[in-house]
C-alpha positions in Angstrom: 0.2 -0.1 -0.1 1.2 3.6 -0.7 1.5 5.6 1.9 -0.2 9.0 2.1 2.0 12.0 1.0 1.9 15.0 3.4 1.3 18.3 1.8 4.3 20.6 2.8 2.4 23.9 4.1 -0.9 24.2 6.1 -2.9 24.5 3.5 -6.3 23.9 5.3 -5.3 27.1 7.8 -5.0 29.0 4.5 -8.4 27.8 3.1 -9.8 28.6 6.2 -8.5 32.0 6.8 -9.9 32.8 3.3 -13.6 31.5 4.0 -13.2 33.6 7.3 -12.5 37.1 5.6 -15.3 36.1 3.2 -17.9 35.2 6.2 -16.8 38.4 8.2 -17.8 40.5 4.9 -21.2 38.5 4.7 -22.2 39.1 8.5 -21.3 42.6 7.7 -23.8 42.6 4.6 -26.3 41.1 6.4 -26.0 43.6 9.4 -26.2 46.8 6.6 -30.0 45.0 6.1 -31.1 43.4 9.4 -29.0 45.5 11.7 -27.8 42.2 13.7 -24.5 40.8 14.0 -24.1 37.1 14.4 -21.7 34.6 15.5 -19.6 33.0 12.7 -18.9 28.9 13.3 -16.1 27.7 11.0 -14.2 24.8 11.2 -11.1 23.7 9.6 -11.9 20.2 8.7 -15.2 21.9 6.6 -13.1 23.8 4.9 -11.1 20.9 4.0 -14.0 19.2 2.7 -15.1 22.0 0.4 -11.5 21.9 -1.0 -12.2 18.0 -1.8 -15.5 18.9 -3.2 -15.0 17.2 -6.7 -13.4 14.0 -5.0 -16.4 14.0 -2.3 -19.4 14.4 -5.5 -17.6 11.3 -7.7 -17.7 9.1 -4.5 -21.1 10.1 -3.4 -22.5 9.7 -7.1 -20.6 6.4 -8.1 -19.7 5.0 -4.6 -16.2 4.4 -5.5 -13.0 5.6 -3.5 -10.9 8.3 -5.8 -7.7 6.7 -7.0 -4.4 8.5 -7.4 -3.9 9.7 -10.6 -0.5 11.1 -10.3 0.5 14.1 -12.4 -2.0 13.7 -15.1 -5.8 14.6 -15.0 -8.0 11.7 -13.8 -11.0 12.4 -16.2 -9.0 13.7 -19.3 -6.2 13.1 -21.8 -3.5 15.3 -22.7 -3.9 17.4 -19.7 -1.1 16.9 -16.5 2.6 17.0 -15.9 4.9 15.7 -18.7 8.8 15.7 -18.4 10.8 17.7 -20.9 14.4 17.3 -21.3 15.5 19.9 -18.5 12.3 20.2 -16.8 8.5 19.6 -16.5 5.7 21.4 -18.4 2.1 21.4 -17.1 -0.5 21.5 -19.9 -4.3 21.9 -19.7 -6.0 20.4 -22.6 -8.9 18.3 -22.1 -11.3 19.7 -24.3 -11.5 19.5 -27.7 -9.7 22.8 -29.1 -6.7 22.5 -26.7 -6.3 18.6 -27.7 -6.1 19.9 -31.3 -3.9 22.5 -30.6 -1.7 20.2 -28.9 -1.7 17.4 -31.8 -0.5 20.6 -33.8 2.3 21.2 -31.9 3.6 17.6 -31.6 3.3 17.4 -35.3 0.5 14.8 -35.1 -2.8 16.5 -36.1 -3.9 13.3 -37.7 -4.6 12.4 -34.5 -7.8 14.6 -34.7 -9.4 12.3 -37.3 -8.7 9.3 -35.3 -12.0 8.0 -33.6 -10.0 7.0 -30.5 -9.6 10.7 -29.9 -12.8 12.4 -31.2 -14.1 13.2 -27.8 -13.1 13.7 -24.3 -14.6 10.4 -23.2 -12.7 8.6 -26.4 -9.2 10.3 -25.5 -9.8 9.3 -21.8 -10.3 5.9 -22.8 -7.0 5.7 -24.8 -5.1 8.6 -22.6 -2.0 6.0 -22.0 -1.3 6.1 -25.9 -2.2 9.9 -26.4 -0.1 11.0 -23.1 2.9 8.7 -24.1 2.6 10.4 -27.8 3.0 13.9 -25.9 5.5 12.4 -23.7 8.1 11.3 -26.3 7.7 14.5 -28.2 8.2 16.7 -24.9 11.0 14.3 -23.5 13.4 15.5 -26.7 13.0 19.2 -26.0 13.8 22.0 -23.6 11.2 23.5 -21.5 12.1 26.7 -23.6 11.5 24.9 -26.8 8.2 23.4 -25.8 7.2 26.8 -24.2 7.8 28.8 -27.6 5.7 25.9 -29.7 3.0 25.7 -27.2 2.9 29.7 -27.5 2.7 29.7 -31.1 -0.2 27.1 -31.5 -2.0 28.4 -28.1 -1.7 25.7 -25.9 -2.7 26.4 -22.4 0.7 25.3 -20.5 2.9 26.4 -18.0 6.7 25.4 -17.4 6.8 24.0 -13.8 9.5 26.1 -11.6 11.3 25.8 -8.5 10.7 28.2 -5.8 14.4 29.9 -6.8 12.9 30.0 -10.3 9.7 31.6 -9.1 11.3 34.2 -6.7 12.8 35.8 -10.0 9.7 35.1 -12.3 8.9 38.3 -14.6 5.4 38.3 -13.8 5.7 38.4 -9.8 8.2 41.1 -10.2 6.3 42.8 -12.5 3.0 42.2 -9.7 6.0 43.2 -7.2 4.6 40.7 -4.7 7.8 40.3 -3.1 8.5 43.7 -1.5 11.7 44.4 0.1 11.7 45.5 3.7 14.3 45.6 6.7 14.7 42.4 8.7 16.7 42.3 11.8 19.4 44.7 12.0 19.9 46.3 8.8 19.9 43.1 6.6 17.4 43.9 3.6 15.1 40.8 3.3 12.0 40.1 0.9 8.4 40.2 2.3 5.1 39.2 0.7 3.0 41.8 -0.1 -1.0 41.0 0.4 -2.3 39.6 -3.2 -5.2 41.9 -3.8 -4.4 45.2 -5.3 -7.0 48.2 -5.0 -7.7 51.1 -7.4 -8.3 53.5 -4.7 -6.3 52.8 -2.1 -2.3 52.9 -1.8 -0.9 49.7 -0.1 0.4 50.2 3.4 4.6 50.9 3.7 6.4 47.4 5.1 8.2 48.5 8.0 10.7 45.8 9.6 10.0 43.8 12.3 10.5 44.8 16.0 13.5 43.6 17.9 13.0 41.9 21.1 12.0 44.7 23.9 12.2 47.4 21.7 8.8 48.9 22.9 9.0 47.8 26.4 9.1 51.3 27.3 6.2 52.2 25.6 4.0 49.5 26.5 4.8 48.9 29.9 5.6 52.9 30.6 3.1 54.7 28.9 0.3 52.2 28.6 0.6 50.3 32.1 2.2 53.0 34.3 5.3 51.6 35.2 7.9 53.8 36.5 11.9 53.7 35.1 13.2 52.2 38.2 10.4 49.4 37.9 11.3 48.8 34.4 15.1 48.4 35.2 14.2 45.9 38.0 12.1 43.8 35.4 14.6 43.9 33.0 17.4 42.7 35.7 15.1 39.8 36.5 14.6 39.3 32.9 11.0 39.6 33.1 11.1 42.0 30.2 
């Protein structure tokens, strides 16, 4: 039995956070109409179940457990992650038009008149053969060569990037998703900008994180009224 594979990020936390923000907006809009606030009950497990909606729907309709499909789409051919000579390229071409473009790109337009590949159902039934032809063509070419040909043919594709490559991606640079902020001391480190960009609001300038104890005097002195002598005593005792 193949063991489960861990997702290397707290994806459930991200999803639930987004649902939380949407829920708050919905409750605020409802308050404008009813004048009443409300308690929002939002669970991590519920949010994750929604993210798996297609898998649950397939199980409820067919009674069959979804099976692992690796890097290829479960219900279509010519759709998934294919290896190139120097990397990987993802293509999304389950529909007739996109599949035609892929066939043209790999020099096999004849496949579109082949009865085995006329409909999505036909292609899915013979996906191993069709995906094998695509894999053979892509495996002899670099990611750059494949990208150029797919651009010419209008194929929906994307090169698979490493984190280091994505950090330098021109689109991210254009969107300014990684802003430069001051880190500890004077070292400049990139920091994430919030994804939404508003037409009528300027982003708040990013500031460096505080050093440990940097605002002790403001918090304990001005907010709590501790005098200098007490602050020094707490410092000697390593309380603050």
